[in-house]
C-alpha positions in Angstrom: 68.8 -31.6 303.5 65.4 -32.1 303.5 65.1 -28.6 300.6 67.0 -31.0 298.5 65.9 -31.3 294.5 65.4 -34.6 293.0 68.6 -34.8 291.1 71.6 -37.3 291.4 75.1 -36.0 290.7 77.7 -39.0 289.5 81.2 -38.0 288.9 84.2 -40.3 287.8 88.1 -39.0 287.5 90.2 -38.0 284.7 93.2 -39.2 284.0 96.5 -39.8 286.5 100.0 -40.9 286.8 100.0 -43.7 283.9 96.5 -43.7 283.2 95.7 -42.5 280.4 92.1 -43.6 280.7 90.2 -43.8 284.2 87.1 -46.7 284.3 85.8 -44.3 287.2 84.5 -41.8 283.9 84.5 -44.3 281.3 82.0 -46.0 283.5 80.3 -43.0 284.2 79.8 -42.0 280.5 78.3 -45.2 280.4 75.7 -44.5 282.8 74.6 -41.2 281.6 74.1 -42.9 278.4 71.8 -45.4 280.3 70.2 -43.2 282.9 69.3 -43.4 286.7 66.3 -46.2 285.4 64.2 -45.0 287.9 61.5 -42.2 288.2 62.0 -39.8 286.0 61.5 -36.8 288.4 65.4 -37.4 289.6 67.5 -35.6 287.2 71.1 -37.1 286.8 74.2 -35.0 286.1 77.2 -36.5 285.6 81.1 -34.9 286.0 84.6 -35.6 285.2 86.8 -34.4 288.1 90.4 -33.7 287.5 92.7 -35.9 289.9 93.7 -32.5 291.8 92.6 -31.9 295.3 92.2 -28.1 295.0 90.3 -28.3 292.0 88.0 -31.0 293.7 87.3 -28.6 296.2 86.6 -26.1 294.6 83.7 -28.3 292.3 82.6 -29.9 295.4 81.4 -26.3 296.4 79.9 -26.0 293.5 78.2 -28.8 293.6 76.4 -28.7 297.1 76.0 -25.3 297.2 74.2 -24.8 293.4 72.7 -28.5 292.4 72.0 -29.6 296.3 71.5 -33.5 294.9 69.6 -35.9 296.3 73.1 -38.0 296.3 76.1 -37.1 295.2 78.1 -40.8 293.6 81.9 -40.3 293.6 83.2 -43.1 291.0 87.2 -44.1 291.5 89.4 -46.3 289.7 90.7 -49.5 292.2 93.9 -50.5 290.0 94.3 -53.3 292.4 90.7 -54.9 292.4 88.9 -57.1 290.2 85.8 -56.3 292.2 83.5 -52.7 292.6 83.7 -51.8 296.3 81.1 -50.1 298.1 82.9 -47.8 300.8 80.9 -46.9 303.6 82.7 -43.7 304.8 85.1 -41.3 304.4 88.6 -40.3 306.7 90.1 -37.0 307.0 94.1 -38.4 307.2 96.5 -40.0 305.4 96.2 -38.0 302.0 100.4 -38.7 301.6 100.4 -38.8 297.6 100.7 -35.8 295.6 98.2 -35.2 292.8 98.7 -34.9 288.8 99.8 -31.3 289.7 102.2 -32.2 292.7 100.1 -31.2 295.5 99.8 -32.6 298.7 97.5 -31.2 301.4 99.3 -29.9 304.0 99.7 -32.8 307.0 97.7 -34.8 305.0 94.8 -33.4 305.8 91.7 -33.5 304.1 89.8 -30.1 306.2 91.5 -29.1 309.4 89.7 -29.2 312.8 87.1 -31.6 310.5 85.6 -34.9 311.9 87.9 -37.8 312.0 85.6 -39.7 310.0 82.3 -39.0 308.2 79.8 -42.1 307.8 77.3 -42.1 304.5 73.6 -41.8 305.7 73.7 -45.3 302.7 74.2 -48.5 304.7 76.7 -50.2 301.6 76.3 -53.1 303.7 72.5 -53.5 302.8 72.8 -52.3 298.9 75.6 -55.5 298.8 73.2 -57.5 300.3 70.3 -55.7 297.7 72.0 -55.7 294.4 72.4 -58.3 292.2 74.6 -58.5 289.5 75.9 -61.7 287.3 79.2 -60.4 285.9 80.7 -58.7 288.4 81.3 -58.7 292.5 80.3 -55.8 294.9 81.9 -55.9 297.8 81.2 -53.6 300.7 84.4 -51.9 302.5 84.6 -49.9 305.9 88.2 -48.1 304.7 88.6 -46.0 301.1 92.5 -46.4 301.8 94.7 -48.7 300.7 97.5 -50.4 302.2 100.6 -50.7 300.9 103.4 -53.3 301.2 105.3 -52.8 304.5 103.3 -50.0 305.1 100.6 -50.3 308.4 98.6 -46.6 308.0 96.6 -47.0 305.2 97.5 -44.0 302.1 94.6 -42.6 300.7 94.2 -40.8 297.2 92.0 -37.6 295.6 89.0 -40.4 295.4 88.7 -40.7 299.2 89.2 -36.9 299.5 86.6 -36.3 297.4 84.3 -38.6 299.3 85.1 -37.4 302.8 84.7 -33.4 301.2 81.2 -34.2 300.1 80.5 -36.2 303.0 81.4 -33.3 304.8 79.7 -30.9 302.8 76.6 -32.7 302.2 75.8 -33.8 305.6 76.5 -37.2 304.8 74.1 -37.5 301.3 77.6 -39.0 299.1 78.8 -42.5 297.9 82.4 -43.8 296.6 82.2 -46.4 294.6 85.3 -48.3 293.5 86.0 -50.0 290.1 88.4 -51.5 288.7 90.2 -51.0 285.7 89.1 -51.6 282.3 89.7 -54.9 280.4 88.4 -57.7 278.6 86.8 -58.9 281.4 85.7 -55.5 282.7 84.3 -52.8 279.7 82.8 -49.6 280.0 79.9 -50.9 279.3 79.6 -53.6 281.8 80.8 -51.3 284.5 77.9 -48.5 283.4 75.1 -51.2 284.1 76.3 -51.8 287.4 76.7 -48.6 288.2 72.8 -47.9 287.4 71.6 -50.8 289.2 74.4 -50.2 292.4 72.9 -46.5 292.3 69.3 -47.8 292.1 69.4 -49.3 295.5 71.4 -46.8 296.5 68.7 -44.5 296.2 66.4 -46.9 297.8 68.0 -47.3 301.4 68.7 -43.4 301.4 64.6 -42.9 300.8 63.9 -45.1 303.7 66.6 -43.3 306.0 64.7 -40.0 304.7 60.8 -41.6 305.6 62.5 -42.9 309.2 63.8 -39.4 310.1 60.8 -37.8 309.2 58.6 -40.1 310.9 61.1 -40.0 314.1 60.6 -36.4 313.7 57.3 -36.4 313.5 56.9 -38.5 316.4 59.5 -35.9 318.7 56.4 -33.4 317.6 53.8 -34.9 318.9 52.8 -36.2 315.1 51.9 -32.6 314.6 55.2 -32.4 311.8 53.9 -30.7 308.8 
């Protein structure tokens, strides 16, 4: 990943089920207006993804092969939450819900033969500790899946599928942020500003990881790494 350009891709999702307006995409549109608020060498690309497993797979392949971002941040809507959740890892199984086209991954698996769990290089717990937002809570999550009443296995949907596949394609250089639905308490403008602050901290954390990785490689090479 050392050859990656200074590009950050941020995606949101389109409508699904009864949700004709998806807060994730509305928040990403607000972020697009605000920009990243960091050095101008970092380009921001924003894209809407459909709630469609197969199309997501195609578009993620294009993102990682053509854009090769420093970080891909995927934003999804959690209809049950009143906070913003930063997801640490993506998992390969339990994709039991159908998408907007009625499709479900075979066996509920994202990637046949893939690792059971993929972790982000970004420490979401550290980002939660650093970020400070007055009007919305930012929380750390170890599992992007959501448990339903009477079911002891988490149910995962297209946003979680996107995260796992992006982590796999991007060697861990991805993140998933779950935002609440739009409301008087959580307007798109607030969620957009929250995304900006969170992504700033994610970029700083990933830079620290890259620096530590380079230092370790340099030490292993006897201080001769160029």
